[in-house]
C-alpha positions as CSV (number, residue, x, y, z in Angstrom):
1,M,15.7,45.8,8.0
2,E,17.9,48.6,6.9
3,Y,21.3,47.9,5.5
4,R,24.3,50.2,5.4
5,N,27.8,50.2,3.9
6,L,30.4,49.5,6.5
7,G,32.5,52.7,6.3
8,N,33.5,53.5,2.8
9,S,33.7,49.8,1.9
10,G,31.3,48.0,-0.3
11,L,30.3,45.6,2.5
12,K,26.7,45.9,3.4
13,V,25.6,45.2,7.0
14,S,22.3,45.2,8.8
15,L,21.6,48.3,11.0
16,V,21.1,45.9,13.9
17,G,23.8,43.3,14.3
18,L,24.0,40.3,16.7
19,G,26.6,40.3,19.4
20,C,27.6,36.7,20.1
21,N,29.5,36.9,23.4
22,N,26.8,35.0,25.3
23,F,26.9,31.9,23.1
24,G,28.7,29.0,24.6
25,G,28.5,30.7,28.0
26,R,25.3,32.2,29.4
27,T,23.5,30.7,26.5
28,D,23.9,27.0,25.7
29,L,24.0,25.4,22.2
30,E,20.3,25.0,21.7
31,G,19.5,28.4,23.1
32,S,22.1,29.9,20.9
33,R,20.7,28.1,17.9
34,K,17.3,29.6,18.4
35,V,18.6,33.1,18.8
36,I,20.9,32.8,15.7
37,H,18.2,31.4,13.5
38,K,15.7,34.1,14.6
39,A,18.3,36.8,13.8
40,L,18.9,35.4,10.4
41,D,15.2,34.9,9.7
42,L,14.5,38.6,10.5
43,G,17.3,40.0,8.3
44,I,20.2,40.4,10.6
45,N,23.3,39.6,8.5
46,L,26.2,40.8,10.8
47,L,27.2,38.3,13.5
48,D,30.0,39.6,15.7
49,T,32.1,37.4,18.0
50,A,35.7,37.1,19.3
51,D,38.1,34.2,19.9
52,V,38.2,35.1,23.6
53,Y,34.4,35.0,24.2
54,A,32.8,32.3,26.3
55,N,35.9,30.9,28.0
56,R,38.2,31.3,25.1
57,G,36.7,29.7,22.0
58,G,33.2,28.9,23.2
59,S,31.3,31.4,21.1
60,E,33.2,30.7,17.9
61,T,32.6,27.0,18.4
62,V,28.9,27.4,18.8
63,L,28.7,29.5,15.7
64,G,30.6,26.8,13.8
65,Q,28.1,24.2,15.0
66,V,25.0,26.3,14.2
67,L,25.6,28.2,11.0
68,G,25.9,25.4,8.5
69,D,24.7,26.3,5.0
70,R,23.6,29.8,6.3
71,R,27.2,30.8,6.7
72,K,27.4,32.1,3.1
73,D,24.5,34.5,3.8
74,I,26.0,36.4,6.6
75,V,28.9,38.8,7.4
76,L,30.8,36.9,10.0
77,A,33.0,39.1,12.2
78,T,35.5,37.9,14.9
79,K,38.4,39.4,16.8
80,Y,41.8,38.4,17.9
81,G,44.5,39.8,20.3
82,Q,43.1,39.3,23.8
83,P,44.9,36.6,25.9
84,M,43.9,33.1,24.9
85,D,45.9,31.4,27.7
86,E,46.6,31.9,31.4
87,A,50.2,32.8,30.8
88,G,49.4,35.6,28.4
89,R,51.6,34.3,25.6
90,L,48.8,33.8,23.1
91,R,47.9,37.4,22.5
92,G,48.7,40.5,20.6
93,G,49.3,41.6,17.0
94,S,52.6,40.0,16.0
95,R,52.8,38.2,12.7
96,R,53.6,35.0,14.5
97,Y,50.5,35.2,16.7
98,I,48.0,36.4,14.0
99,M,48.9,33.6,11.7
100,S,48.1,31.0,14.3
101,A,45.1,32.9,15.8
102,V,43.3,33.1,12.5
103,E,43.7,29.4,11.8
104,A,42.3,28.5,15.2
105,S,39.3,30.8,14.6
106,L,38.6,29.4,11.2
107,K,38.7,25.9,12.6
108,R,36.3,26.7,15.5
109,L,34.0,28.6,13.1
110,K,34.1,25.8,10.5
111,T,34.6,28.3,7.7
112,D,37.2,29.0,5.0
113,W,37.0,32.8,5.5
114,I,36.3,35.6,8.0
115,D,34.4,38.6,6.6
116,L,35.7,41.1,9.2
117,Y,38.8,40.3,11.3
118,Q,39.2,42.8,14.0
119,M,42.1,43.6,16.3
120,H,40.5,43.4,19.7
121,R,42.9,45.8,21.4
122,Y,46.0,47.8,20.4
123,D,49.3,46.0,21.0
124,P,52.0,48.4,22.1
125,A,54.6,45.7,21.9
126,T,54.2,45.2,18.1
127,P,54.8,47.8,15.4
128,I,51.6,48.5,13.6
129,D,53.2,47.9,10.2
130,E,54.0,44.3,11.2
131,T,50.3,43.7,12.2
132,L,49.0,45.3,9.0
133,R,51.4,43.4,6.7
134,A,50.2,40.1,8.3
135,L,46.5,41.1,7.9
136,D,47.1,42.2,4.3
137,D,48.6,38.7,3.6
138,L,45.5,37.1,5.1
139,I,43.3,39.1,2.7
140,H,45.5,38.1,-0.3
141,Q,45.2,34.5,0.8
142,G,41.4,34.7,0.9
143,K,41.2,33.8,4.6
144,V,40.0,37.3,5.6
145,R,37.9,39.7,3.5
146,Y,38.1,43.0,5.5
147,I,39.9,44.1,8.6
148,G,39.0,46.4,11.5
149,S,40.0,47.6,15.0
150,S,38.4,47.6,18.4
151,N,39.2,49.8,21.4
152,F,41.8,51.8,19.6
153,T,42.3,55.5,20.5
154,A,41.9,58.1,17.8
155,W,45.6,58.5,17.3
156,Q,46.1,54.7,17.0
157,V,43.4,54.5,14.4
158,V,44.9,57.4,12.4
159,D,48.4,55.9,12.7
160,A,47.2,52.5,11.4
161,Q,45.3,54.1,8.5
162,W,48.3,56.3,7.5
163,T,50.7,53.3,7.8
164,A,48.5,51.1,5.6
165,K,48.1,53.9,3.0
166,H,51.9,54.7,3.0
167,L,52.8,51.0,2.5
168,G,50.1,50.2,0.0
169,L,48.3,47.7,2.4
170,N,44.6,47.0,3.0
171,R,43.2,49.4,5.6
172,F,40.8,49.0,8.4
173,I,37.2,49.6,7.3
174,A,35.6,49.7,10.8
175,C,36.1,50.5,14.5
176,Q,34.1,48.6,17.2
177,D,33.9,50.8,20.2
178,E,31.5,51.7,23.0
179,L,28.9,54.3,22.3
180,S,25.6,54.9,24.0
181,L,23.5,57.6,25.4
182,L,25.5,57.3,28.6
183,V,28.9,56.8,27.2
184,R,29.7,59.4,24.5
185,E,33.5,59.8,24.8
186,A,34.0,58.4,21.3
187,E,32.5,61.6,19.9
188,R,35.4,63.7,21.1
189,E,38.2,62.4,19.0
190,L,37.6,58.9,17.7
191,I,34.5,59.5,15.5
192,P,36.0,62.6,13.9
193,A,39.1,60.6,13.1
194,M,36.9,57.7,11.7
195,K,35.0,60.1,9.5
196,A,38.2,61.6,8.1
197,H,39.4,58.1,7.2
198,G,36.2,56.5,5.9
199,L,35.7,54.1,8.8
200,G,32.3,52.8,10.0
201,L,31.4,52.5,13.7
202,L,30.1,49.3,15.2
203,P,29.0,50.4,18.7
204,Y,28.9,47.9,21.4
205,F,27.1,48.2,24.8
206,P,24.3,50.2,23.1
207,L,22.1,49.8,26.2
208,A,25.0,50.8,28.6
209,S,25.1,47.2,29.9
210,G,21.4,47.3,30.6
211,M,21.1,50.7,32.4
212,L,19.1,52.0,29.5
213,T,16.6,49.2,29.6
214,G,14.8,50.4,32.7
215,K,15.5,47.2,34.6
216,Y,17.8,49.0,37.1
217,K,16.3,51.5,39.6
218,R,18.2,53.9,41.8
219,G,18.3,52.6,45.4
220,A,16.5,49.4,44.5
221,P,17.8,45.8,44.7
222,Q,19.5,44.8,41.4
223,P,17.6,42.1,39.3
224,A,19.0,38.6,39.7
225,G,21.1,37.4,36.7
226,A,21.4,40.8,35.1
227,R,24.9,41.9,33.9
228,L,25.4,44.7,36.4
229,S,24.2,42.5,39.2
230,Y,27.2,40.1,38.9
231,M,29.8,42.5,37.6
232,P,30.4,45.0,40.4
233,D,33.2,46.8,38.7
234,L,31.1,47.5,35.7
235,A,28.1,48.5,37.9
236,E,30.3,51.0,39.7
237,R,31.3,52.5,36.4
238,Y,27.7,53.0,35.3
239,F,25.8,53.7,38.5
240,T,26.9,57.3,39.0
241,D,24.8,60.2,40.2
242,A,25.2,61.8,36.8
243,N,24.0,58.8,34.9
244,W,21.0,58.3,37.2
245,A,20.1,61.9,36.6
246,R,20.4,61.4,32.8
247,V,18.3,58.2,33.0
248,D,15.5,60.0,34.9
249,K,15.4,62.7,32.2
250,L,15.5,60.2,29.3
251,E,12.7,58.2,30.8
252,A,10.6,61.3,31.0
253,F,11.5,62.1,27.4
254,C,10.3,58.7,26.3
255,A,7.2,58.7,28.3
256,A,6.1,62.0,26.8
257,R,6.4,60.4,23.3
258,G,4.9,57.0,24.2
259,K,8.3,55.2,23.5
260,T,10.6,53.0,25.6
261,M,14.2,53.6,26.6
262,V,15.3,50.7,24.4
263,E,13.7,52.3,21.4
264,L,15.4,55.5,22.2
265,A,18.8,53.9,22.7
266,F,18.8,52.0,19.4
267,S,17.2,54.8,17.3
268,W,19.6,57.4,18.7
269,L,22.5,55.2,17.6
270,G,20.9,54.6,14.2
271,A,20.6,58.4,13.7
272,Q,24.4,58.8,14.0
273,A,26.0,59.2,10.6
274,A,29.2,57.2,11.7
275,V,27.2,54.2,12.8
276,S,27.0,51.3,10.3
277,S,25.5,48.6,12.6
278,V,24.6,48.4,16.3
279,I,26.1,45.4,18.0
280,A,23.4,44.0,20.4
281,G,23.6,40.8,22.3
282,A,20.6,38.5,22.9
283,T,19.9,35.4,25.0
284,K,16.4,34.8,23.8
285,P,14.7,34.9,20.4
286,E,12.2,37.5,21.5
287,Q,15.0,39.9,22.3
288,I,16.0,39.9,18.6
289,E,12.5,41.0,17.6
290,Q,12.6,43.8,20.3
291,N,16.1,45.0,19.1
292,I,15.0,45.2,15.5
293,A,11.8,47.0,16.3
294,A,13.6,49.4,18.6
295,A,15.7,50.8,15.8
296,S,12.7,52.1,13.8
297,W,12.0,55.4,15.6
298,A,12.8,58.3,13.3
299,L,14.1,61.0,15.7
300,S,13.5,64.6,14.6
301,T,16.2,67.3,14.7
302,D,14.5,68.8,17.8
303,D,14.5,65.3,19.4
304,L,18.2,64.9,18.9
305,A,18.9,68.4,20.2
306,E,16.9,67.7,23.4
307,I,18.7,64.3,23.8
308,D,22.0,66.1,23.5
309,R,21.0,68.6,26.2
310,I,20.1,65.7,28.5
311,T,23.0,63.4,27.9
312,K,25.9,65.9,27.6
313,A,25.2,67.3,31.0
314,A,23.3,65.9,34.0
């Protein structure tokens, strides 16, 4: 397993991380236990969840039940800010909410600290300095070690970093955002901003919600139980003519080299300088082995140039 610094911080994370959104939902307690233990046994040290995952609290609860003594060996990341109640009152980045949200996460996770506490979405109703002062206090209290953002625009990231620096507060060390061979918008403004401010990228949906696995075929019935089979809005977003054209060309690229699409998806992300760890979910232990193996393809300069030609234009 390869380990990288998360941004300019001293925190080391495995190149392949474990996304925990399925735990407590699609994957029950015992199934989650098998996946988590397999990940830890194979060297994955970054486990990423959120308070809202698995019906608001389910994922964190499972991790708290499973980790036990192995908690000290991992980088445990979670997020806050998305609605945790039907009325939408338990959400956002205010000091009042953050101080209660972190205590709830710590209780569910059965831990005294969170290694990476990430703001799940920008809160336009709260000044960023209020959010950062609250997070800085949590770091000084020892309840949080590092902080990060998720789904921020480039200007929101830069504003947060400048505000923290100006006020002498702890700054974000990472951004968790979507990046894959089919979704490259982050390269336009976000990644250049991250590089300028020393942030590491934790890309989610590395397989474009499964479209880069080969399980979906143009014009064919969708496989039962697959993500895009029961999430029509997401399927509509990915199943475009341009994406199908890209997938066809990427499959030919892989076939000519005796590789799979999953290997290409993970290894391409690993070749990006901004990427610290690839957040990949799993519902079965064997998927962990596949994800780790998939990140080992050393793409050449010519390979990367060809991939750019395929994915930047249909």
